C-alpha positions as CSV (number, residue, x, y, z in Angstrom):
1,X,15.1,-98.5,-74.7
2,X,13.3,-96.4,-72.0
3,X,12.0,-98.1,-68.9
4,X,8.8,-97.1,-67.3
5,X,9.9,-96.2,-63.7
6,X,7.7,-94.6,-61.1
7,X,9.3,-91.7,-59.4
8,X,8.9,-91.5,-55.6
9,X,6.4,-88.5,-56.0
10,X,4.3,-90.3,-58.5
11,X,4.0,-93.5,-56.4
12,X,3.1,-91.4,-53.3
13,X,0.4,-89.5,-55.2
14,X,-1.1,-92.8,-56.5
15,X,-1.2,-94.2,-53.0
16,X,-2.9,-91.1,-51.6
17,X,-5.5,-91.1,-54.4
18,X,-6.3,-94.7,-53.7
19,X,-6.5,-94.0,-50.0
20,X,-8.9,-91.1,-50.5
21,X,-11.1,-93.2,-52.8
22,X,-11.3,-96.0,-50.1
23,X,-12.1,-93.4,-47.4
24,X,-14.9,-91.8,-49.4
25,X,-16.3,-95.2,-50.2
26,X,-16.4,-96.2,-46.5
27,X,-18.1,-92.9,-45.6
28,X,-20.8,-93.4,-48.2
29,X,-21.4,-96.9,-46.9
30,X,-21.8,-95.7,-43.3
31,X,-24.2,-93.0,-44.4
32,X,-26.2,-95.5,-46.4
33,X,-26.5,-97.9,-43.4
34,X,-27.5,-95.0,-41.1
35,X,-30.3,-93.9,-43.6
36,X,-31.5,-97.5,-43.9
37,X,-31.7,-97.9,-40.1
38,X,-33.7,-94.6,-39.8
39,X,-36.0,-95.7,-42.6
40,X,-36.7,-99.1,-41.1
41,X,-37.4,-97.9,-37.6
42,X,-39.6,-94.8,-38.3
43,X,-42.8,-96.6,-39.3
44,X,-42.8,-98.6,-36.1
45,X,-42.9,-95.7,-33.6
46,X,-45.9,-95.3,-31.4
47,X,-46.4,-93.1,-28.3
48,X,-48.9,-93.6,-25.5
49,X,-49.2,-91.9,-22.2
50,X,-51.1,-92.0,-18.9
51,X,-51.7,-88.6,-17.3
52,X,-51.7,-87.8,-13.6
53,X,-54.7,-89.0,-11.8
54,X,-56.1,-90.7,-14.9
55,X,-57.4,-94.2,-14.4
56,X,-57.4,-95.1,-18.1
57,X,-54.6,-95.5,-20.5
58,X,-54.9,-93.8,-23.9
59,X,-55.3,-96.3,-26.7
60,X,-53.7,-96.2,-30.1
61,X,-54.7,-97.5,-33.5
62,X,-51.9,-100.1,-33.6
63,X,-52.8,-103.6,-32.6
64,X,-49.3,-103.9,-31.1
65,X,-50.0,-101.1,-28.7
66,X,-53.4,-102.6,-27.6
67,X,-51.6,-105.9,-27.0
68,X,-48.9,-104.2,-24.9
69,X,-51.3,-102.2,-22.8
70,X,-52.8,-105.3,-21.2
71,X,-49.3,-106.1,-19.7
72,X,-48.4,-102.7,-18.1
73,X,-49.7,-101.5,-14.7
74,X,-49.0,-97.8,-14.0
75,X,-48.6,-96.2,-10.6
76,X,-50.9,-93.4,-9.6
77,X,-49.5,-90.0,-10.6
78,X,-48.1,-87.6,-9.4
79,X,-45.2,-89.4,-7.7
80,X,-42.7,-87.5,-5.5
81,X,-39.1,-88.6,-5.4
82,X,-36.7,-87.2,-2.8
83,X,-33.0,-87.2,-3.5
84,X,-31.0,-87.2,-0.2
85,X,-27.4,-86.3,0.5
86,X,-25.0,-89.2,1.2
87,X,-23.3,-87.7,4.2
88,X,-26.1,-86.2,6.3
89,X,-29.3,-87.7,4.7
90,X,-30.7,-84.2,4.1
91,X,-33.0,-83.7,1.1
92,X,-31.1,-82.2,-1.8
93,X,-34.0,-82.1,-4.3
94,X,-37.5,-83.3,-4.7
95,X,-39.0,-84.2,-8.1
96,X,-42.7,-84.7,-9.0
97,X,-43.3,-87.2,-11.8
98,X,-46.6,-86.2,-13.5
99,X,-46.5,-88.5,-16.5
100,X,-45.0,-91.8,-17.7
101,X,-44.9,-92.5,-21.5
102,X,-43.8,-95.6,-23.3
103,X,-42.9,-95.9,-26.9
104,X,-43.2,-99.1,-28.9
105,X,-40.1,-99.0,-31.2
106,X,-40.5,-102.5,-32.7
107,X,-42.3,-105.8,-32.3
108,X,-40.6,-109.1,-32.9
109,X,-43.1,-111.9,-32.6
110,X,-44.6,-111.4,-29.1
111,X,-41.6,-109.4,-27.9
112,X,-41.9,-105.6,-27.7
113,X,-38.9,-103.3,-27.9
114,X,-39.8,-100.1,-25.9
115,X,-38.5,-97.0,-24.3
116,X,-39.9,-95.2,-21.3
117,X,-40.0,-91.4,-20.7
118,X,-41.1,-89.2,-17.8
119,X,-42.2,-85.6,-17.4
120,X,-42.7,-83.6,-14.3
121,X,-41.0,-80.8,-12.3
122,X,-38.5,-80.0,-9.6
123,X,-40.6,-79.1,-6.5
124,X,-37.6,-78.5,-4.2
125,X,-33.9,-77.8,-4.7
126,X,-31.6,-76.9,-1.8
127,X,-29.2,-74.0,-2.1
128,X,-26.2,-76.4,-2.0
129,X,-27.6,-78.5,-4.8
130,X,-25.3,-78.1,-7.8
131,X,-25.5,-81.6,-9.2
132,X,-27.6,-83.4,-11.8
133,X,-29.7,-86.3,-10.4
134,X,-31.2,-89.4,-11.8
135,X,-34.3,-91.3,-10.9
136,X,-34.1,-95.1,-10.9
137,X,-36.9,-97.4,-12.1
138,X,-37.5,-101.1,-11.8
139,X,-39.9,-103.1,-13.9
140,X,-41.3,-106.1,-12.0
141,X,-42.9,-109.1,-13.7
142,X,-45.8,-111.2,-12.4
143,X,-43.4,-113.3,-10.3
144,X,-42.3,-110.0,-8.5
145,X,-38.8,-110.5,-10.0
146,X,-37.0,-107.5,-11.6
147,X,-37.4,-107.8,-15.3
148,X,-35.4,-104.7,-16.1
149,X,-34.2,-101.5,-14.4
150,X,-32.5,-98.3,-15.5
151,X,-32.2,-94.6,-14.9
152,X,-33.8,-91.4,-16.0
153,X,-31.0,-88.8,-16.1
154,X,-32.3,-85.4,-15.2
155,X,-30.8,-82.1,-16.3
156,X,-29.6,-79.7,-13.5
157,X,-32.9,-78.2,-12.3
158,X,-33.8,-75.4,-10.0
159,X,-37.0,-75.3,-7.9
160,X,-40.0,-74.8,-10.2
161,X,-38.2,-76.0,-13.4
162,X,-40.1,-78.5,-15.5
163,X,-38.7,-81.5,-17.4
164,X,-40.3,-83.3,-20.3
165,X,-39.6,-86.6,-22.1
166,X,-36.6,-87.7,-20.2
167,X,-35.9,-91.1,-21.8
168,X,-34.4,-94.5,-20.9
169,X,-32.5,-96.8,-23.1
170,X,-34.6,-99.3,-25.1
171,X,-35.3,-102.7,-23.7
172,X,-37.5,-105.7,-24.6
173,X,-40.6,-107.1,-22.9
174,X,-42.3,-110.4,-23.5
175,X,-46.0,-111.0,-22.6
176,X,-46.4,-110.9,-18.8
177,X,-47.9,-108.5,-16.3
178,X,-45.5,-105.7,-15.4
179,X,-45.5,-103.0,-12.8
180,X,-43.1,-100.1,-12.5
181,X,-41.5,-98.6,-9.3
182,X,-39.6,-95.3,-9.1
183,X,-36.7,-94.9,-6.6
184,X,-34.3,-92.2,-5.7
185,X,-30.8,-92.8,-7.1
């Protein structure tokens, strides 16, 4: 009577095949989730902007955007931000922000999930400036409390270089009056 015994090489091969199947299954699941997230978010994307010197905000066809526009107060553009050295307080770079955009990514009830972006140019860069800079923003609510804050990370820019659509991380806003302030980081 012959017994069915697995040889060491047959058992190893079987384990490797099972492991490969599990890995492939996990990869397919991750790809499916990623595609689902992209599909669900894409129809909810809107873009609005206020240009330099303009006193009116562009309106969009979405009722979500019209509702959000009543809550945001924009500064007058252009805005100049000076980045100073930490040791001698000399100006390393100056940036002119010409435009502030906001994107409504999603609405959940009366809550808006948005991202901000800025465009502008480097109007001064010292010869010793070899670093990337960031511009800080603070969003104040009607009680003059900071609702959120963050950074716009700029690429390394020389004098005269332009930048476009430098974005923040997404954050949420609830109905209130908001104003934004830009600061040197």
